[in-house]
C-alpha positions as CSV (number, residue, x, y, z in Angstrom):
1,M,-16.3,78.0,-61.1
2,T,-18.3,81.3,-60.0
3,T,-16.8,82.3,-56.5
4,V,-18.2,85.2,-54.2
5,Y,-15.8,86.4,-51.6
6,G,-17.2,87.7,-48.6
7,A,-19.4,87.1,-45.2
8,P,-22.8,85.5,-45.5
9,L,-23.7,87.9,-42.8
10,S,-22.9,91.0,-45.0
11,P,-26.2,92.2,-46.8
12,F,-24.1,93.0,-49.8
13,V,-23.1,89.3,-49.8
14,R,-26.6,88.1,-49.4
15,K,-27.6,90.6,-52.7
16,V,-25.0,88.7,-54.9
17,L,-26.0,85.1,-53.6
18,M,-29.9,85.6,-54.1
19,A,-29.0,86.6,-57.3
20,L,-27.4,83.7,-58.2
21,E,-29.9,81.3,-56.2
22,I,-32.7,83.4,-58.3
23,K,-30.5,82.7,-61.5
24,N,-30.0,79.1,-60.3
25,I,-26.1,79.4,-60.8
26,A,-23.4,77.3,-58.8
27,Y,-21.4,79.4,-57.1
28,E,-18.5,78.8,-54.3
29,L,-18.9,81.1,-51.2
30,E,-15.1,82.0,-49.9
31,N,-15.5,83.6,-46.3
32,V,-13.7,86.9,-46.1
33,A,-14.7,88.8,-43.0
34,P,-14.6,92.3,-43.1
35,G,-12.5,92.8,-40.1
36,A,-9.9,90.1,-41.4
37,I,-9.2,90.8,-45.1
38,P,-6.5,88.4,-46.2
39,E,-3.0,89.3,-48.0
40,G,-3.5,90.0,-51.7
41,Y,-7.6,90.2,-51.2
42,D,-6.9,93.8,-53.2
43,A,-6.3,91.8,-56.6
44,L,-10.0,91.1,-56.2
45,H,-11.1,94.5,-54.9
46,P,-9.0,97.4,-54.8
47,L,-11.0,99.1,-51.9
48,R,-10.5,95.9,-49.6
49,K,-14.3,95.3,-49.1
50,I,-16.9,92.8,-49.4
51,P,-18.2,91.3,-52.0
52,S,-15.9,90.3,-54.6
53,F,-16.7,88.0,-57.6
54,K,-15.1,85.6,-60.0
55,D,-15.9,83.7,-62.8
56,D,-14.7,82.1,-66.1
57,L,-14.8,86.0,-68.1
58,I,-14.6,88.6,-64.9
59,T,-13.6,89.7,-61.5
60,L,-15.9,92.1,-60.1
61,C,-16.1,94.3,-57.0
62,D,-19.5,96.0,-55.6
63,S,-22.7,94.2,-55.1
64,S,-24.7,96.6,-58.0
65,V,-22.2,96.1,-60.4
66,I,-22.2,92.2,-59.6
67,C,-25.8,91.8,-59.8
68,D,-26.0,93.9,-62.8
69,Y,-23.8,91.8,-64.6
70,L,-25.6,88.6,-63.7
71,A,-28.4,89.8,-64.8
72,N,-27.0,90.5,-68.3
73,R,-25.2,87.5,-68.5
74,Y,-27.9,85.2,-67.7
75,P,-30.8,87.0,-68.6
76,S,-33.8,84.3,-68.0
77,A,-34.9,84.5,-64.4
78,S,-34.7,88.2,-64.4
79,I,-33.8,89.9,-61.2
80,Y,-34.7,93.5,-62.5
81,P,-37.8,94.5,-64.1
82,K,-38.2,94.4,-67.9
83,D,-39.9,97.9,-67.9
84,I,-37.6,100.9,-68.0
85,V,-39.7,102.7,-65.7
86,L,-39.8,100.0,-63.0
87,R,-36.0,99.1,-63.8
88,A,-34.8,102.8,-62.8
89,K,-37.0,102.8,-59.6
90,A,-36.0,99.3,-58.7
91,L,-32.2,100.3,-58.9
92,W,-32.9,103.6,-57.5
93,L,-34.8,101.4,-53.9
94,E,-31.3,99.2,-54.1
95,E,-28.8,102.5,-54.4
96,Y,-30.7,103.4,-51.4
97,A,-30.5,100.2,-49.7
98,D,-26.9,100.1,-50.6
99,S,-26.1,103.8,-48.9
100,K,-28.5,104.8,-46.6
101,I,-30.6,102.1,-45.3
102,I,-27.3,100.3,-44.8
103,A,-25.5,103.4,-42.8
104,V,-28.7,103.5,-40.2
105,L,-29.3,99.9,-39.6
106,G,-26.3,98.0,-40.8
107,R,-23.2,100.1,-39.8
108,P,-23.4,99.4,-36.0
109,F,-23.8,95.7,-36.3
110,F,-20.8,95.3,-38.8
111,I,-18.6,98.4,-37.9
112,S,-17.3,98.6,-34.5
113,E,-15.7,102.0,-33.4
114,S,-12.6,100.7,-33.0
115,S,-12.2,99.5,-36.5
116,P,-10.0,101.3,-38.9
117,K,-12.3,103.8,-41.3
118,G,-12.3,103.4,-45.1
C-alpha cells in the first residue's frame, strides 16, 4: 500500500496528495504533525520533516522528489509537461513555490516563533 506521512494542511503534503489523485493511485494518509513528529520518524525522513512516502518499492522524502518518482513510475496522467522546455519551467516554478513563496506566505502559519528551528 502507498502511504503518505504528513499533515493535510501542509502545502507540501497536498502537492503529493494531488499527484496521487491525478494519477488515480490508492493511498493511505498517516497524520504526522510538524510540531509533533513521532519517535522513529527519522527512519522515514532523516530531517524529520513532512511529507514522507512509502510504497512497495521505496521510501522517499521531499515532496518534489516524491512527485518526480510518481511521474516516472506512473507515466500516464502526466503531472509535468512532456516538452523539455515547459517541464524545466514547471520544475523551476515548483522549486520557487517550495522555497520562496512558502517562506513568505506559509512559514507564519506553520512555524511559530517558539518552535525549534531546523
